[in-house]
C-alpha positions in Angstrom: -99.5 65.2 -19.8 -99.0 61.5 -18.9 -95.7 59.7 -19.2 -96.4 58.2 -22.6 -97.5 61.5 -24.1 -94.4 63.2 -22.6 -92.2 60.4 -24.2 -93.8 60.9 -27.6 -93.4 64.7 -27.3 -89.7 64.4 -26.6 -89.3 62.1 -29.6 -91.0 64.6 -31.9 -88.7 67.4 -30.8 -85.5 65.4 -30.9 -85.5 63.7 -34.3 -81.9 62.7 -34.1 -82.2 60.7 -30.9 -84.2 57.6 -32.0 -84.6 54.9 -29.4 -84.2 51.5 -31.2 -85.4 49.6 -28.1 -88.6 51.6 -27.5 -91.5 49.5 -26.3 -94.1 52.1 -27.3 -97.3 50.9 -29.0 -96.6 53.0 -32.1 -93.2 51.4 -32.6 -94.8 48.0 -32.4 -97.3 49.0 -35.1 -94.5 50.2 -37.3 -92.7 46.9 -36.9 -95.9 44.9 -37.6 -97.0 47.1 -40.6 -95.3 45.0 -43.3 -97.3 41.9 -42.2 -100.9 41.3 -43.1 -103.2 39.6 -40.6 -104.2 36.1 -41.5 -107.6 35.9 -43.1 -110.4 33.6 -41.9 -109.4 31.1 -44.6 -106.3 29.1 -44.0 -103.9 30.7 -46.5 -100.3 31.7 -46.6 -99.3 34.8 -44.6 -98.7 37.4 -47.3 -95.7 39.5 -46.7 -95.5 42.9 -48.3 -92.2 44.5 -47.6 -92.2 48.3 -48.0 -88.6 48.5 -46.9 -86.6 45.4 -47.8 -83.8 46.2 -45.2 -86.3 46.0 -42.3 -87.5 42.5 -42.9 -85.1 39.6 -42.5 -85.3 36.7 -44.8 -85.3 34.2 -41.9 -88.6 35.6 -40.7 -90.2 35.1 -44.1 -89.0 31.5 -44.3 -90.3 30.9 -40.8 -93.6 32.4 -41.6 -93.9 30.2 -44.8 -92.9 27.1 -42.9 -95.4 27.6 -40.1 -98.2 28.3 -42.6 -97.4 25.1 -44.5 -97.3 23.1 -41.3 -100.7 24.5 -40.2 -102.2 23.7 -43.6 -100.8 20.1 -43.6 -102.2 19.5 -40.1 -105.6 20.8 -41.2 -105.5 18.3 -44.1 -104.6 15.4 -41.8 -107.5 16.3 -39.4 -109.9 16.5 -42.3 -108.9 13.0 -43.4 -109.5 11.6 -40.0 -113.0 13.1 -39.7 -113.9 11.6 -43.0 -115.1 12.8 -46.4 -118.6 14.0 -45.2 -117.1 16.4 -42.7 -114.6 17.6 -45.2 -117.3 18.7 -47.6 -118.6 21.1 -45.0 -115.6 23.3 -45.4 -114.9 23.3 -49.1 -113.8 26.9 -49.3 -111.0 26.5 -46.7 -109.5 23.4 -48.3 -109.8 24.7 -51.9 -108.3 28.0 -51.0 -105.3 26.4 -49.3 -104.9 23.9 -52.1 -104.9 26.6 -54.8 -102.3 28.6 -53.0 -99.9 25.7 -52.8 -100.4 24.7 -56.4 -102.6 21.7 -55.7 -106.1 21.1 -57.1 -108.8 18.6 -56.7 -109.4 16.1 -59.5 -111.7 17.4 -62.1 -114.3 14.7 -61.3 -114.5 15.8 -57.6 -115.9 19.2 -58.5 -119.6 20.1 -58.7 -120.8 22.0 -61.8 -120.7 25.3 -59.8 -117.2 24.5 -58.5 -116.0 23.8 -62.0 -117.3 27.1 -63.3 -115.7 28.8 -60.4 -112.4 27.0 -60.9 -112.4 27.9 -64.6 -113.1 31.5 -63.7 -110.1 31.5 -61.3 -107.8 30.0 -64.0 -108.9 32.8 -66.4 -108.1 35.4 -63.8 -104.7 33.8 -63.3 -103.9 33.9 -67.0 -104.9 37.6 -67.1 -102.4 38.3 -64.3 -99.5 37.1 -66.5 -99.4 33.4 -65.5 -99.2 31.0 -68.5 -100.7 27.5 -68.3 -98.7 24.5 -69.4 -99.7 24.1 -73.1 -99.6 20.3 -73.0 -101.5 19.7 -69.7 -103.4 23.0 -69.5 -102.7 23.1 -65.8 -101.3 26.1 -64.0 -98.3 24.9 -62.0 -96.8 27.1 -59.2 -93.4 26.7 -57.6 -91.9 28.2 -54.4 -88.3 29.3 -54.3 -86.3 29.6 -51.2 -86.0 33.3 -51.3 -89.5 34.1 -52.5 -92.8 34.4 -50.6 -95.0 34.8 -53.7 -96.0 31.8 -55.9 -94.0 31.8 -59.2 -95.2 30.2 -62.4 -92.6 28.8 -64.8 -93.5 30.5 -68.0 -93.2 27.5 -70.2 -94.2 26.8 -73.8 -93.7 23.9 -76.1 -92.0 26.1 -78.7 -89.8 27.9 -76.2 -88.6 24.5 -74.9 -87.9 23.4 -78.5 -85.9 26.6 -79.1 -83.8 25.9 -76.0 -83.2 22.3 -77.0 -82.2 23.2 -80.5 -79.8 26.0 -79.5 -76.3 25.5 -80.8 -74.8 26.2 -77.4 -76.9 23.4 -75.9 -74.4 20.5 -75.6 -76.1 17.1 -75.9 -74.9 14.1 -73.9 -74.7 12.1 -77.0 -74.2 12.8 -80.8 -76.2 10.4 -83.0 -75.0 9.4 -86.5 -71.3 9.1 -85.8 -71.0 5.6 -84.3 -68.3 4.5 -86.7 -66.2 7.5 -86.2 -66.5 7.2 -82.4 -65.3 3.7 -82.5 -62.3 4.7 -84.6 -61.3 7.5 -82.2 -61.7 5.4 -79.1 -59.7 2.5 -80.6 -56.9 5.0 -81.4 -56.8 6.7 -78.0 -57.5 4.0 -75.4 -54.5 1.7 -76.1 -52.1 4.6 -76.1 -53.4 5.8 -72.7 -53.1 2.3 -71.2 -49.6 1.9 -72.6 -48.8 5.3 -71.2 -45.6 6.0 -73.2 -45.9 6.4 -76.9 -47.9 9.1 -78.5 -49.5 9.6 -81.9 -51.3 11.9 -84.3 -54.8 11.7 -85.6 -56.0 14.0 -88.4 -59.7 14.6 -88.7 -61.2 16.5 -91.6 -64.7 17.4 -92.8 -67.1 20.2 -93.7 -68.3 22.5 -90.9 -71.2 21.2 -88.9 -70.4 17.5 -89.4 -69.8 16.8 -85.7 -66.0 16.5 -85.7 -65.3 18.4 -82.4 -68.4 17.2 -80.7 -67.5 13.5 -81.5 -64.0 13.9 -80.1 -65.3 15.5 -76.9 -67.8 12.8 -76.4 -65.1 10.1 -76.6 -62.9 12.1 -74.2 -65.8 12.3 -71.8 -66.4 8.6 -72.0 -62.7 7.9 -71.3 -62.7 10.3 -68.3 -65.7 8.3 -66.9 -63.6 5.1 -67.4 -60.7 6.8 -65.6 -62.8 7.6 -62.6 -63.7 3.9 -62.4 -60.0 3.0 -62.7 -60.7 1.2 -66.0 -57.9 3.1 -67.7 -54.8 5.0 -66.7 -54.6 8.7 -65.9 -54.5 11.2 -68.7 -55.0 14.9 -69.2 -57.1 16.6 -72.0 -56.2 20.0 -73.4 -58.1 21.9 -76.1 -56.7 24.7 -78.3 -58.7 26.6 -80.9 -56.4 28.0 -83.5 -58.9 30.7 -84.5 -58.1 32.3 -81.2 -54.4 32.6 -82.0 -53.1 35.9 -83.4 -50.3 34.1 -85.3 -49.2 30.4 -85.6 -46.2 30.7 -83.3 -48.5 31.7 -80.5 -49.5 28.1 -80.2 -46.3 27.4 -78.4 -47.2 29.8 -75.5 -50.8 28.6 -75.3 -49.8 24.9 -75.3 -47.1 25.3 -72.6 -49.4 27.4 -70.4 -52.1 24.8 -70.5 -49.5 22.1 -69.8 -48.7 24.0 -66.6 -52.4 24.1 -65.7 -53.0 27.6 -67.1 -50.9 29.4 -64.4 -50.2 32.9 -65.6 -46.8 32.9 -64.0 -45.9 29.9 -66.1 -46.8 31.4 -69.4 -43.6 32.3 -71.4 -43.3 35.8 -72.5 -42.2 34.9 -76.0 -42.9 32.2 -78.5 -39.2 31.4 -78.7 -39.0 30.8 -74.9 -42.1 28.6 -75.0 -40.7 26.5 -77.9 -37.5 25.9 -75.9 -39.4 24.8 -72.9 -41.6 22.5 -74.9 -38.6 20.9 -76.6 -37.1 20.3 -73.2 -40.3 18.6 -72.0 -40.8 16.3 -75.0 -37.1 15.3 -75.2 -37.2 14.3 -71.6 -37.7 10.6 -70.6 -39.0 11.5 -67.2 -41.6 9.0 -65.8 -43.3 11.8 -63.9 -44.8 13.4 -67.1 -48.5 13.3 -67.5 -50.0 11.5 -70.5 -51.6 14.4 -72.5 -54.1 14.5 -75.3 -54.3 17.8 -77.2 -57.2 18.7 -79.4 -56.1 21.3 -82.0 -59.3 22.6 -83.5 -59.4 24.8 -86.6 -56.1 23.3 -87.5 -56.0 24.8 -91.0 -55.5 28.3 -89.4 -51.9 27.2 -88.8 -51.2 26.6 -92.4 -49.1 29.1 -94.3 -47.2 28.5 -97.5 -44.0 30.1 -96.4 -43.7 28.7 -92.9 -44.9 25.3 -91.7 -42.6 24.9 -88.7 -45.3 25.0 -86.1 -47.2 22.1 -87.8 -44.0 20.2 -88.2 -43.2 20.5 -84.5 -46.7 19.6 -83.5 -46.5 16.4 -85.5 -42.9 15.7 -84.5 -43.3 15.7 -80.7 -45.7 12.8 -80.5 -43.1 10.6 -82.3 -40.5 11.2 -79.6 -39.7 8.2 -77.4 -41.9 8.2 -74.2 -43.5 11.4 -75.4 -46.8 10.6 -73.7 -48.3 13.1 -76.1 -51.2 12.7 -78.6 -52.3 15.3 -81.0 -55.8 15.3 -82.6 -55.9 17.9 -85.4 -59.3 18.9 -86.7 -59.7 20.8 -90.0 -62.4 21.9 -92.3 -60.2 21.2 -95.3 -60.1 17.6 -96.6 -57.1 18.2 -98.9 -55.0 20.0 -96.3 -52.3 17.3 -96.2 -51.8 17.9 -100.0 -50.8 21.4 -99.2 -48.1 20.4 -96.7 -44.5 20.1 -97.6 -42.9 16.6 -97.9 -41.0 17.3 -94.6 -44.2 17.9 -92.7 -46.1 15.0 -94.3 -43.4 12.6 -93.1 -44.3 13.5 -89.5 -48.0 13.5 -90.0 -48.5 9.7 -90.0 -51.2 7.7 -91.7 -54.0 8.1 -89.1 -56.6 10.1 -91.0 -60.3 10.1 -90.3 -62.7 11.9 -92.8 -66.1 13.0 -91.6 -68.6 12.9 -94.5 -71.5 15.3 -94.5 -74.6 14.1 -92.7 -77.2 12.4 -94.8 -81.0 12.9 -94.5 -81.5 10.1 -92.0 -78.6 11.2 -89.7 -79.9 14.8 -89.7 -83.4 13.6 -88.8 -82.0 11.6 -85.9 -80.0 14.6 -84.6 -83.0 16.9 -84.7 -85.3 14.3 -82.9 -82.6 13.6 -80.3 -82.3 17.3 -79.5 -86.0 17.6 -79.1 -86.0 14.7 -76.7 -89.5 13.6 -77.3 -90.9 17.1 -77.4 -93.8 17.0 -79.9 -93.2 20.5 -81.3 -92.5 19.5 -84.9 -94.5 17.2 -87.2 -92.6 14.5 -89.1 -92.9 16.2 -92.5 -91.2 19.4 -91.3 -88.2 17.5 -89.8 -87.9 15.5 -93.0 -88.0 18.6 -95.1 -85.2 20.3 -93.2 -83.0 17.2 -93.2 -83.5 16.6 -96.9 -82.7 20.1 -98.0 -79.7 20.5 -95.8 -78.3 17.1 -96.7 -78.6 17.9 -100.4 -76.3 20.9 -100.1 -73.8 20.4 -97.3 -75.0 18.1 -94.5 -74.4 20.8 -91.9 -76.1 19.8 -88.7 -75.7 23.2 -87.2 -77.5 24.8 -90.1 -80.3 22.3 -89.8 -80.7 23.1 -86.1 -80.7 26.8 -86.8 -83.4 26.4 -89.4 -85.6 24.4 -86.9 -85.0 26.9 -84.2 -86.1 29.8 -86.4 -89.2 27.8 -87.4 -90.1 27.3 -83.7 -89.8 31.1 -83.2 -92.2 31.7 -86.1 -94.7 29.1 -84.7 -94.4 30.7 -81.2 -95.2 34.2 -82.6 -98.2 32.8 -84.5 -99.4 30.9 -81.4 -99.3 34.1 -79.3 -101.7 35.7 -81.8 -104.4 33.0 -82.3 -103.4 30.1 -80.0 -104.2 27.6 -82.8 -100.7 26.6 -83.8 -100.0 23.2 -82.3 -96.8 22.1 -84.1 -94.2 23.4 -86.5 -95.1 22.3 -90.1 -93.4 22.3 -93.4 -95.1 25.7 -94.0 -93.0 27.2 -91.2 -89.9 25.6 -92.6 -90.5 27.1 -96.1 -90.9 30.5 -94.5 -87.5 30.1 -92.8 -85.8 29.2 -96.0 -87.4 32.2 -97.7 -86.3 34.6 -94.9 -82.7 33.2 -94.8 -82.2 33.3 -98.5 -83.9 36.7 -99.1 -80.6 38.7 -99.1 -79.0 36.2 -101.4 -82.0 36.1 -103.8 -81.7 39.9 -104.1 -78.1 39.5 -105.1 -78.9 36.7 -107.6 -81.4 39.0 -109.3 -78.5 41.2 -110.3 -76.4 38.4 -111.8 -76.4 37.0 -115.3 -77.5 33.4 -116.0 -73.9 32.1 -116.3 -72.8 33.8 -113.1 -75.6 32.0 -111.3 -74.6 28.7 -113.0 -71.0 29.3 -111.9 -72.1 29.6 -108.2 -74.3 26.5 -108.7 -71.2 24.5 -109.9 -69.2 25.7 -106.9 -71.9 24.3 -104.6 -72.0 21.0 -106.4 -68.2 20.6 -106.5 -67.9 21.5 -102.8 -70.4 18.9 -101.9 -68.7 16.3 -104.1 -65.2 16.6 -102.5 -66.5 17.4 -99.0 -64.5 20.6 -98.8 -65.2 24.3 -98.6 -62.4 25.1 -100.9 -62.6 23.9 -104.5 -60.3 24.1 -107.5 -61.2 26.6 -110.2 -60.5 24.0 -113.0 -63.0 21.6 -111.5 -65.7 24.3 -111.4 -64.8 25.1 -115.0 -65.4 21.5 -116.1 -68.6 21.2 -114.2 -70.0 24.4 -115.9 -69.1 23.0 -119.3 -70.8 19.7 -118.5 -74.0 21.4 -117.3 -74.4 23.7 -120.3 -73.6 21.0 -122.9 -76.0 18.5 -121.2 -78.8 21.0 -121.5 -78.0 22.0 -125.1 -77.0 25.5 -124.0 -74.3 27.8 -125.3 -71.0 26.9 -123.5 -68.9 29.9 -122.5 -65.3 30.0 -123.6 -62.4 29.7 -121.3 -61.8 33.5 -121.2 -65.5 34.1 -120.6 -65.6 31.7 -117.6 -62.5 33.3 -116.2 -64.3 36.6 -116.5 -67.3 35.2 -114.7 -65.1 34.1 -111.8 -63.4 37.4 -111.5 -66.8 39.2 -111.6 -68.2 37.0 -108.7 -65.0 37.7 -106.8 -65.5 41.4 -107.2 -69.0 41.0 -105.8 -67.4 39.1 -102.8 -69.7 36.1 -103.4 -66.6 33.9 -103.8 -63.1 34.2 -102.3 -59.8 33.3 -103.8 -56.8 32.0 -101.9 -54.7 34.9 -102.9 -54.6 38.0 -105.2 -52.6 36.4 -107.9 -54.2 35.9 -111.4 -56.7 33.1 -111.5 -55.2 29.9 -112.9 -56.4 26.3 -113.4 -55.3 25.2 -109.9 -56.5 28.2 -108.1 -58.4 27.5 -104.9 -61.7 29.4 -104.2 -64.7 29.1 -101.9 -68.1 30.6 -101.4 -68.4 33.6 -99.2 -72.1 33.0 -98.4 -74.1 30.2 -96.9 -74.3 27.2 -99.1 -77.8 26.2 -97.9 -79.2 29.7 -98.5 -77.5 30.0 -101.8 -78.7 26.6 -103.0 -82.3 27.4 -102.0 -82.1 30.8 -103.7 -80.8 29.2 -106.9 -83.6 26.6 -106.9 -86.2 29.3 -106.6 -84.6 31.4 -109.4 -86.7 31.5 -112.5 -83.8 31.6 -114.9 -82.5 28.3 -113.5 -85.8 26.4 -113.1 -85.3 24.3 -116.2 -81.5 23.9 -115.9 -80.8 22.6 -112.4 
């Protein structure tokens, strides 16, 4: 038995004594096993790692780099030898080009090569790679930690869905130029003065761009601050829907003023209120100028206790407060529900956000798409018109468009014939969204449906989710009399409202008996309800 055989024999017997530094031929084969030998053609070295822990990432990157250098050098040499010599080795260059995602211009191929190229692309699609739908070219990318070519699975409808997603924050909000100018004119002088504060009350229906507009202006001011065009300021945002009770605003506000440090958060609301009063009563020049955005401000409103709102509006009026409050609410008539004591501190700076009209909604949708031709013009106009007719909610319009893109994507996967979203897809979305409501409407009487229709119209008229029962009552009377119909009596209309409240289709402000000034609001989507009412056979000739 020779020395090598004796060595292997010992290793077989003693399995627990492995020599990591062995120079035997078999160990070398084991180390080399994950790597494939280069083929005759000049391609990337393919690495198949059976055990990930055995192959270092640095070796993979080095192998890729050396292969790319070799391929680049080959291309340079071919250019120097000229076009004729390059034609002699078409397979090598084409293979290398295909692996790095390059391809020859279509005109440079012979007929045989074109057929072969088409065949290769078909095979690529069968393996799960999807060509770009607009250029019909398969595009590969290499990532730092990958050795295999990766194709970005991209589709025009998928990109449209991403662009229309509600969480996608655009860099600019079209359609609110006047409101932007008002907010900036309110904030910028106060920041530059650096002493006095103020309060701005913004109200409008949901989806009218209130919060997004304010944030866009804050972002612009922060850019100016970086350029030293205005003085230093801090921006704080509080969403009142996240508060368990109104007094919790004191703790949240003080904690954010202390840069969110947990150790600085007061344990009780009373302690936080004491610290806040101390801060705003101080004339210290070291205080930061602070802008606070209080979103969903109407959540702080209670009939019994309005002290939180009073304090929030009182602090900006303190001398050298350096404190500005921007309160955003979905209720236009909220100031009317405040006590005279609170109103005296609210100030006169109020900015209503009217619902988006058809043109504004069109511009918002097109801006979100960013030139992506996934929708035809008629489909965008249809969405904008229907949503603007009911509530002007941009978020609802984007949601409808996104769902239409999903339907088009599903159809495109089946027959590959759908090129754009059309008004047919939009109609399908409206039908799907309104289907549960249409089922409920089928169980209602004619006058119950008319009552809901009048709630929609009154809500749109006053630009508020909450409407007064007496106004809906008058609207119902006007509608029936104008159509020559029977007009229900006051007690019958009261019974209609109570019945709809029992179905949870409308909500009342409290459980007290319904009176003329009672506030109520819809408990369902206005857009879906209005579409369902328009499609209802009983109301075709009335509305």
